[in-house]
PABAVEX-91266 format. One record per residue: residue in three letters; z, y, x of N, C-alpha, C in turn. Coordinates in steps of 0.1 Angstrom, whole numbers, padded with zeros to 4 digits, always signed. Atoms other than C-alpha are relative to their C-alpha. Last residue first. Layout:
# PABAVEX-91266
ALAZYXZYXZYX...
# end
This chain:
# PABAVEX-91266
UNK+0008+0007+0009+0396-0267-1067-0006+0007-0011UNK-0001-0003+0016+0408-0245-1040-0008-0008-0007UNK+0010-0005+0008+0409-0260-1005+0003+0003-0012UNK+0001+0011+0010+0442-0261-0985-0012+0005-0008UNK+0004-0005+0014+0447-0242-0954-0004-0013-0010UNK+0003+0013+0010+0466-0250-0922-0005+0007-0014UNK-0005-0004+0014+0466-0220-0895-0005-0012-0011UNK+0011-0008+0007+0464-0234-0859+0005+0002-0015UNK-0009-0011+0006+0484-0254-0832-0012+0009-0007UNK+0009-0007+0006+0468-0289-0819+0012+0009-0007UNK-0006-0011+0009+0487-0308-0794-0009+0009-0006UNK+0005-0012+0001+0471-0340-0775+0009+0008-0010UNK+0003-0003+0015+0483-0369-0759-0007+0015-0001UNK+0009-0009+0003+0496-0387-0728-0004+0004-0014UNK+0005-0004+0014+0526-0402-0718-0011+0010+0001UNK+0004-0016+0003+0540-0418-0685-0004+0001-0016UNK+0001-0001+0015+0552-0450-0669-0002+0017-0001UNK+0010+0008+0007+0548-0461-0633-0001+0001-0014UNK+0004+0012-0008+0567-0434-0614-0010-0008-0008UNK-0012+0003-0009+0578-0407-0639-0003-0014+0004UNK-0003+0013-0007+0547-0393-0656+0012-0001+0007UNK-0010-0003-0011+0537-0364-0679+0001-0015+0006UNK-0002+0013-0006+0508-0355-0702+0012+0001+0010UNK-0015+0000-0006+0496-0329-0725+0000-0014+0007UNK-0003+0013-0005+0459-0320-0736+0013+0000+0008UNK-0004+0001-0015+0459-0287-0757+0000-0017+0003UNK-0004+0015-0002+0439-0279-0788+0003+0000+0017UNK+0000+0002-0015+0441-0243-0802+0003-0014+0002UNK-0008+0011-0007+0431-0238-0840-0003+0000+0015UNK-0004-0006-0011+0418-0207-0858+0009-0008+0008UNK+0009-0012-0008+0413-0224-0888+0008+0006+0011UNK-0005-0009-0008+0427-0259-0898-0009+0012+0002UNK+0005-0005-0014+0418-0280-0925+0005+0009+0003UNK+0013+0007+0001+0428-0300-0960-0005+0003+0014UNK+0013-0008+0000+0465-0292-0961-0012-0008+0003UNK+0010+0002+0012+0496-0309-0970-0011+0008+0001UNK+0000-0013+0007+0517-0295-0941-0007+0000-0013UNK-0009-0007+0001+0529-0325-0924+0000+0013-0010UNK-0010+0010+0009+0500-0349-0935+0013+0010+0002UNK+0004+0000+0016+0474-0321-0924+0011-0008-0006UNK-0001-0013+0006+0490-0315-0890-0002+0000-0014UNK-0014-0003+0001+0491-0352-0883+0005+0013-0006UNK-0005+0006+0012+0455-0355-0895+0017+0001+0000UNK+0005-0006+0012+0446-0330-0868+0004-0005-0013UNK-0010-0013+0000+0467-0347-0841-0004+0007-0011UNK-0012+0005+0005+0448-0380-0851+0010+0012+0001UNK-0001+0001+0015+0415-0362-0851+0012-0005-0003UNK-0003-0014+0006+0423-0351-0814-0001-0001-0016UNK+0012-0008+0003+0425-0389-0802+0002+0015-0008UNK-0002-0010+0010+0451-0407-0783-0012+0008-0002UNK+0002-0016-0004+0439-0434-0761+0004+0008-0011UNK+0013-0008+0000+0448-0469-0772+0003+0014+0004UNK+0001-0005+0013+0482-0486-0783-0014+0008-0002UNK-0005+0011+0008+0497-0489-0748-0005+0005-0015UNK-0007-0003+0012+0476-0466-0725+0005-0012-0010UNK+0007+0006+0010+0471-0481-0691+0007+0006-0013UNK+0013-0007+0004+0481-0461-0662-0007-0004-0010UNK+0010+0002-0010+0508-0486-0650-0013+0007+0000UNK-0006+0007-0008+0525-0481-0684-0010-0006+0012UNK+0007+0004-0012+0513-0451-0702+0010-0009+0007UNK-0010+0004-0014+0527-0445-0737-0010-0005+0009UNK+0001+0013-0005+0502-0426-0762+0009-0003+0011UNK-0003+0004-0014+0508-0394-0781-0004-0015+0000UNK+0003+0016-0001+0494-0377-0811+0003-0002+0015UNK-0001+0008-0015+0505-0341-0822-0005-0013-0001UNK+0004+0017+0004+0499-0316-0852+0001-0007+0017UNK+0000+0007-0012+0513-0279-0854-0001-0016-0003UNK-0003+0014+0002+0509-0255-0880-0001-0006+0012UNK-0004+0008-0014+0507-0220-0867+0008-0014-0003UNK+0003-0006-0012+0506-0202-0903+0006-0007+0012UNK-0011-0002-0012+0512-0227-0931-0006+0007+0012UNK-0011+0010+0002+0495-0233-0965+0011+0004+0010UNK-0007+0003-0013+0469-0206-0964+0012-0007-0004UNK+0002+0016-0005+0446-0210-0994+0008-0005+0011UNK-0008+0007+0007+0459-0176-1011+0000-0016+0003UNK-0014+0001-0004+0445-0157-0983+0009-0010-0008UNK-0007-0015-0002+0411-0168-0992+0013-0001+0005UNK-0011-0003-0008+0388-0198-0991+0004+0013-0001UNK-0012-0009+0008+0367-0205-1023+0013+0001+0010UNK+0006-0009+0007+0335-0217-1003+0011+0009-0008UNK-0005-0013-0004+0351-0237-0977-0005+0012-0007UNK+0007-0010+0009+0348-0271-0995+0006+0015+0006UNK-0010-0010+0008+0362-0297-0971-0010+0011-0004UNK+0007-0013+0003+0346-0327-0953+0009+0007-0008UNK+0008+0005+0010+0368-0351-0931-0007+0012-0006UNK+0002+0014-0004+0394-0349-0901-0011-0004-0012UNK-0005+0008+0012+0392-0311-0902-0003-0015+0003UNK-0001+0015-0004+0389-0284-0873+0006-0006-0015UNK-0006+0009+0011+0378-0249-0881+0001-0015+0007UNK-0002-0008+0014+0373-0218-0859+0004-0006-0010UNK+0011+0004+0010+0382-0237-0827+0002+0008-0014UNK-0004-0006+0010+0400-0227-0794-0012-0002-0011UNK+0008-0009+0007+0397-0248-0763+0005+0005-0014UNK+0015+0006-0001+0411-0276-0739-0012+0011-0010UNK+0006-0006+0012+0441-0258-0729-0013-0005+0001UNK+0009-0009-0004+0459-0278-0701-0007+0002-0015UNK+0006-0005+0012+0494-0290-0703-0012+0006+0003UNK+0012-0010+0001+0510-0307-0675-0003+0001-0012UNK+0005+0001+0012+0543-0329-0666-0011+0014+0000UNK+0008-0011+0004+0558-0335-0632-0008-0004-0012UNK-0004-0007+0012+0587-0357-0627-0008+0009-0006UNK+0000+0011+0008+0572-0377-0598+0004+0004-0014UNK+0013+0006+0002+0563-0346-0582-0001-0011-0009UNK+0003-0010+0009+0600-0330-0586-0016-0005-0002UNK-0005+0000+0014+0612-0363-0570-0005+0008-0010UNK+0006+0011+0005+0590-0365-0541+0003-0001-0014UNK+0013-0002+0003+0598-0329-0533-0007-0013-0008UNK-0001-0009+0010+0635-0338-0534-0014+0005-0006UNK-0003+0007+0012+0630-0368-0513+0001+0010-0012UNK+0011+0011+0004+0610-0348-0487+0004-0008-0013UNK+0011-0009+0004+0636-0319-0487-0011-0009-0005UNK-0005-0004+0012+0664-0344-0481-0011+0009-0007UNK+0000+0012+0010+0646-0362-0454+0004+0006-0014UNK+0014+0002+0002+0640-0328-0436-0003-0013-0010UNK+0005-0012+0007+0677-0318-0439-0016-0003-0005UNK-0005+0005+0013+0687-0353-0424-0004+0011-0009
# end
């Protein structure tokens, strides 16, 4: 009985597993072109801004398409009214419970706005 309980608990823990993988650090990230000529400390909008994108998985297939890194960057820009990120880190995230799950990207970095 004890072996069955241990096996069931181990299967439960594995089924509820989630992971996050660091994909890399980037000097600058943007979804479009930006002018970096007049960037200074006054251009900083928010330190450690975060952007996310997610897709639901059913039977291993993403509903609504695969998430994209540029969607996570655009999310951070939208939330913080910025043009580009500097010193950004990109993470791939995911979890699953049996037949459903979620995959996505998280981006964390300093958000800047170009000076006109």
